[in-house]
C-alpha positions as CSV (number, residue, x, y, z in Angstrom):
1,M,-31.5,-69.0,23.6
2,K,-29.1,-67.4,21.0
3,K,-28.4,-64.4,23.4
4,M,-27.6,-66.9,26.2
5,S,-25.1,-68.7,24.0
6,E,-23.4,-65.3,23.0
7,K,-23.3,-64.2,26.7
8,S,-21.8,-67.6,27.7
9,L,-19.2,-67.4,24.9
10,M,-18.3,-63.8,25.8
11,L,-18.0,-64.8,29.5
12,T,-15.8,-67.7,28.6
13,L,-13.6,-65.7,26.4
14,M,-13.2,-63.0,29.0
15,I,-12.2,-65.5,31.6
16,V,-9.7,-67.2,29.4
17,L,-8.2,-63.9,28.3
18,G,-8.0,-62.7,31.9
19,A,-6.3,-66.0,33.0
20,L,-3.8,-65.6,30.1
21,L,-3.1,-62.0,31.2
22,I,-2.6,-62.9,34.8
23,F,-0.2,-65.8,33.8
24,Y,1.7,-63.5,31.5
25,L,2.1,-60.7,34.1
26,S,3.2,-63.2,36.7
27,T,6.0,-64.6,34.6
28,V,7.4,-61.5,33.0
29,G,9.6,-59.2,34.9
30,H,10.6,-61.4,37.8
31,S,14.3,-61.6,36.8
32,S,14.4,-58.1,35.4
33,N,13.0,-56.3,38.6
34,Q,15.0,-58.2,41.1
35,K,18.8,-58.4,41.4
36,E,19.9,-62.0,41.1
37,G,22.1,-63.7,43.7
38,V,22.7,-63.5,47.4
39,Y,23.9,-60.4,49.2
40,Y,24.8,-59.8,52.7
41,T,23.9,-56.7,54.8
42,C,24.6,-55.4,58.2
43,P,21.8,-56.0,60.8
44,M,22.1,-52.5,62.1
45,P,19.5,-50.2,60.6
46,E,22.0,-47.3,60.6
47,H,24.3,-49.4,58.3
48,A,21.8,-50.4,55.6
49,D,24.2,-49.0,53.0
50,V,26.6,-51.8,53.8
51,V,26.0,-54.5,51.2
52,M,28.4,-57.3,50.2
53,D,28.3,-60.2,47.9
54,K,29.9,-62.6,50.4
55,P,29.8,-63.1,54.2
56,G,32.0,-61.1,56.4
57,K,32.1,-58.2,58.9
58,C,30.5,-54.9,58.8
59,P,33.3,-52.4,58.3
60,K,31.5,-49.8,60.6
61,C,30.5,-52.0,63.6
62,V,32.3,-55.3,62.9
63,M,29.1,-57.3,63.3
64,N,28.5,-60.3,61.2
65,L,26.9,-59.7,57.8
């Protein structure tokens, strides 16, 4: 019976630590890995380098960003 209690305690501890680790990893790094704000790009795959911070026209093909 004592071994069963020790196993239950270890299993519970591992589950709690795993849940805390998952929560920590899901909250850390979101803002540091992603650039904040909205940006506009050209819909043409060849013009993927055209990125602006406000709506407008692509300087290469004059399509809406």
